[in-house]
N, C-alpha and C positions, 0 to 999 in steps of 0.2 A: 423055552432058549434051556442049554445046558448053560458049564460053569463060563465066568465069564473072568480072567485076567485082564489087569490093566498096566501097563508102559509104559511108566514115567521115565525118559531119557533125558540125562541134566550133567550141565559142566560151568561147576565156579556160580548156582545160585541157591546158597545156603541158605539165604536172607530169604529166599519167595517159597521155596519147598516146603517150611510148617502149614501156608492157605492153599496149598496144592495140595498136598495128600489131605487137609482135614476137610475138600469139598467132596476127595472120596471118599475117604471114611465114614459120610454123611449120608452116603447114598440111600437113597428110601427103599433100592433093590443093591441088596448091597455086591459089596466087588466077594468075589471066592478067593483071591490072590493080588496084590499089588508089588508089580517088581520095580525098585527103582534103578535104574542103569545109570552110574557114575564114571562117566565118561574122563575121569582122568584128572576130577578138578583138584584145585590146590587150595582151594579154602576149606570150612569148616566143617564141608558136604557131609563126610563119613560121621562124625560127630552128630550130627544132624539127624541122621539120618539111623541112626544107635538108638536113639531118644522112641522112634515113631512104633507103634503095638501092631499087634498080630492081624490084618492078614499081611503088611508090612515088610517085605525083605528088599534086602538092602545088595547087589553086585556091582564090583568096579571092575572095571577096564583100562586097561593104557589108551592116552585119549587116539579116537579113531573118527572121530566126529558120529553128530546126530544118525547118515544111517545104522552105521554101524552099531550104534549105543540102539538103538530102535529093533536090528534085529538079533544082535544078542538076547534082547528082552523076551523075545517071539520065543528065540531055541531054546531061553531057558523056561516062558512059559509050560502050564497045565490045563490052560481052560479051552475049554475049544469055542471060544474067544476073544480076538483082543480089542480091547480100547485103550486107545493108544493118549497120552495126555502131558503136552510140552510143562516142566517145573515152573513156567512163568504165569503159566493161565491155572484158571477155575472154571469149576461143573456147579450147573446149576444138582442140588440134592437129587431130581429126577432123571437126570440125565438118563444113566444107566435102566430105568425103569422103561421112559420111553422110548429109546431106543430096541428095549427086549421086546415090545408090545408093537412096531413098526416092525417088524421081522418077522413077529408073529399073523400083522396084517397082509404082507408082502413075503410069504416065505418061498420065493422063488430068488429074494433079495442078499448076495454074498457080503456083502458091506453096507452100510447107511452114513448118514453127517446127519448133524444138525446146521441150523441157522447160530447167530450166534450176537453178542452184545460186547462190544468196547469198550474196555477199560483203561483207566488207567493207573499208574506206580499203586494208587492207595485202593483199589477193585473201586474205585469209582464210573460208571458209567459214563462214557465221555460225550460234552452236550454236541448236539448238530449232527454226532453218525448215524449211521443206517446197516448197522450189526455187517452182514457180507456186501452188499451194495457197497459198503464202504471202505472194508477190508481187501477186497478182490476191483480189478477195472474194469472185466465183463459186464457188468447190467449197463454202469454208465454208458459205457462204447455201443452199448443196442438199446438203448433206451430205455428198459424196461426195470423194472421189479425185481426181485429174485423170484419170488414166485409164480410171475409171468414167463421169470425165463424158463424154468422146468416145467412148466403145466405145457410149453412147444412141443416137447420131447418125451414126457414120461405122464402113463396114467395117474389120473389122483383118488387118494388112497384116506378112509378116516380110520385113522389112530385112535382109541380110550387105551385113556391111559392116566394116572397120581390123578384121578376123580377127573380128568376133563376130555375133550374131545381138543384133536391135536390135527391140524390139516399138515397131510404127507403127498410127497408123488413116489412111483417107484418105478425104473427101466432102464431100457440100456442109455446110458450116457456119454458111451462115444463119441459120435459125433457132437455131440455140445464140448466135450470135453476140449478140440480143437480149437474152438472161442480165447480159451482159456481157463487157468486152471479158478474151480472155485470149491476147494476142497481144502480145510485147515487140518493139519492132520489131531489137533484136539479136540475134532471134532466128531470123530473117525471112527468107528468099528467093526473091525472085519471077524471072517469065518479065517480061522487060524490054519486050515488047512488049505483055504482060497490061497494066506498068504504066502505060504510055504509054495505053492505050484506056482504065485508067478512069481518067484523068485526072491521077494522081495525089498529090501531099497537098495539102490544103484550106490555103492561105498563110494564109486569114486570121486561120487557127488556130494560136494556141499552145504551147495544150496541150489534150491527150487528144485531140489529130489521130490519133495511130491510132488509136483507136477510133473513129475515122468509116470513116478509108482502109480501116482491112480490114472493116473490114463494107460495104463500095463495093466492097473487092476478092474476100469471101467471095460475095457477088450475082454473078459474073461467071466466077467455077470454081473449084472445086472446090481442096481442099487437103491436104495429107499430115501428118501430124503427130508426131514422131518421139516416145518417149518417152523416150530417151536424154538427159541432163544433158549438154546442148553447148556450153551458152552460162552463164558467171557474172557473173553478174548484180548490180552493185559499187551496195551500199548505204547508208544510215545519211551521209550528204555533204546539207548544205543548199541545194548546188546542182543537183540535179537537179531536171528539171520535176515531177515530181510530188510534191518536199515540201512540205509542208504550205501554206506562202503562195499554193500554187497551187491548193489543194484546192476555192474555188468556181469558179472559171471550169473543173476540171476537170470536175464536175458538170453545170454549163449546159453542157458543150460536150458530155458524153455524151449529155444530153438531148438539144440538138439531133442530135446522129448518129441517134440512135433514131428523133428526127422521118421524118430525109431517109434510112432503111433500108429504113422502112417502105412506103416508094414506090417504091422498086427494084426491087419485082415487086409483082403486079397481078393478080389476089388475092391476098394473102396465103392459106396453110392455115391450115385452126382452129388446126393448134400452133403455128405462127407472128404469129399474130397472140396470142396468149394466153403464150407466150414476150415478144411486144411491151409486150403489157400489164401485165407482173408485172413487169419489166423497169425498164419508165418508172414503175413502183409504189416500186420500192426507191429510186428516181435520188429521188426526190420526198422521199421520207423521209428520203432523209440529208444531200439541200438542209436539210431540217427541223431534223436536228440539230445541222448546221453553224452554219447559223442561231443555234440553240440558244446551243451552245460559245462563240459570238462575243455574247452576250447581245444578241441582235435578239431581242428575244419578242416579238411583232408578227407579222415575217415568219416564226415558228419555229412560231406558233401557223397562219396561213396554209398555211403550206407540207401542213402536218397537215391542216388540213382538207381543203387540193385533194387530198392522194393519197387520203385517204379517200371523196373525192364519185366517184376514179376505179375503187374497187374493192377500198385498198387495206384488210387484216383488220385490224380494234380492235385490233393487238396490243396485247400488256404494253411494246414498245416505243414505240410510238405514242404510246398514251395518256399514258406516263411522258415524253416527250417533251410534249405536249399539255400538263398536270401542270405542268412543271419551266416552261412559259409565260407561266404564271398566277402564277408565284411572284414575293412582293416580289426586286426587285434585288438587293437587299442578302443575301438571303437565297442568293438564286442565286448569287454571284459566291459565295456561301462557301462552298457545293455543289461548286463549279469546283476552288476554292481542296482542298479534302478529297481532292480525285480525284485532284487534282498530286503529293501527299504520299502517298496508299495507292501508287500508282504509281510512287514512285518519281523 
């Protein structure tokens, strides 16, 4: 593999950046270039970044969102490969070395991802969490582990790196991604030419931009998936783009992604069309539940009926949402309060 540039978009994360950058500087396969793209931070991010050693480079832009920051980083980068890392996440020291070996084992792959460990604000593993299976809902919805999920559509490959043998899969993930996104940007490494050919991240999307981009990438090139948890994905703080306040826009943008992805290959295979349909139904029901949790009963009812018209099963969950939408507002509010109490 040729040179690797690391792109770190950041916005008001001065407190997190030192640990994030240090996890890159400690890589057993050193990055050739580390670009921090400051998306208009108002804290002391610039001062913190000026203290980092080479090969760290600081780039500042007016606030335009994480998609624009990542795209700016790729434009500024000189490496043949781009590894993304959000400014509150951390890498295992062998991450770049293992991903480089994965691409050597699966040279057809134009991009790769790894498993992860969920960590708290102090960087400690979150008890009871299970990597990607806890980070994204796809695996729970389909009753399988992440390894079983990737094995359904991809071929297994052995990756020898960092004095270890790493399980991995490679192949076409386009159909799988209709069921839901499984890619954390901080786990991804992409051939720069492929990134540019694919058009980069959609800068109009402020959340779920990764869902839309990586499905587009999957339509263009095979992926390699390393099952070793080489990313420490920080959770549990309100500033994450995946925080609850962004849920509505995340679901809407995921629906948009489903629609766009369905047009990337024509015609879809029967399996791809079925995955697209099931993925859309799940998103509609998720939107219905969100409306209900926000006391938007009419909208919840409309979303459930929409999902049923598109073929969603009349399940206990969907019937429960419809029933909740028909309750008096005071009773529904009381049920929400009881749920919060029971959940602690």
